[in-house]
C-alpha positions as CSV (number, residue, x, y, z in Angstrom):
1,M,0.4,-0.1,-0.1
2,A,0.8,3.5,-0.8
3,L,2.0,6.4,1.3
4,D,-0.8,8.5,3.5
5,K,0.3,11.8,2.8
6,I,-3.3,13.3,2.5
7,S,-4.6,11.2,5.9
8,L,-0.8,12.5,7.4
9,K,-1.5,16.5,6.7
10,S,-5.6,15.6,8.2
11,S,-3.8,14.6,11.3
12,I,-1.1,17.4,11.2
13,K,-3.8,20.4,10.3
14,Q,-5.9,18.4,13.5
15,A,-3.4,18.6,15.6
16,F,-2.7,22.4,14.9
17,N,-6.4,23.0,15.3
18,D,-6.4,21.1,18.4
19,Q,-4.4,24.1,20.2
20,R,-5.7,27.4,18.7
21,S,-7.9,27.9,22.2
22,N,-5.1,26.0,24.6
23,T,-3.6,29.3,26.2
24,N,-3.5,28.7,29.7
25,D,-0.8,26.8,29.8
26,P,1.9,27.3,27.0
27,D,4.4,24.7,27.6
28,A,0.8,21.8,27.6
29,A,0.1,22.9,24.7
30,L,3.9,22.9,23.1
31,D,4.0,19.3,24.6
32,D,0.2,17.6,23.3
33,L,0.9,19.4,20.2
34,A,4.1,17.4,20.2
35,A,2.4,14.3,20.8
36,K,0.5,14.5,18.1
37,I,2.5,14.8,15.0
38,A,4.9,12.3,16.4
39,D,2.5,10.1,16.7
40,A,0.4,11.1,13.3
41,V,4.5,10.0,11.3
42,E,4.4,7.0,12.8
43,V,1.2,6.3,12.2
44,F,2.1,7.2,8.9
45,V,5.2,5.6,8.4
46,K,3.9,2.1,9.5
47,S,1.3,2.6,7.0
48,G,3.4,1.5,3.7
49,T,4.5,-1.8,2.3
50,V,7.5,-2.7,2.3
51,N,8.1,-5.2,-1.2
52,T,11.4,-7.5,-0.7
53,T,13.0,-10.2,-3.6
54,V,15.1,-12.4,-1.3
55,E,17.2,-14.6,-3.4
56,T,19.4,-17.6,-2.2
57,T,21.5,-19.4,-3.3
58,G,22.8,-23.4,-2.5
59,T,20.0,-26.5,-2.1
60,A,16.8,-27.4,-2.1
61,A,16.9,-27.4,1.6
62,A,15.5,-24.7,3.7
63,Q,17.0,-21.3,2.6
64,T,17.8,-18.1,4.7
65,G,18.2,-15.1,3.7
66,T,18.0,-11.5,3.8
67,G,16.6,-8.4,1.3
68,T,15.6,-4.8,1.4
69,G,13.0,-3.2,0.1
70,N,11.6,0.4,-0.2
71,I,8.2,1.7,1.5
72,T,5.7,2.8,-1.0
């Protein structure tokens, strides 16, 4: 699955909107905003799918290998 940039943008905008009326404690508002943006980025990154190809050599016996891939 491709990364969902629209949802990330929406989550970040919502995080800012949630802080508009929070004028009582600016430090708490900043901490809350940072936490919400961090959560949005985490969801965004984890929404990607890693596609990888693993090629091994050897006999028909069980083979293990590692591969690298891109999040698409």
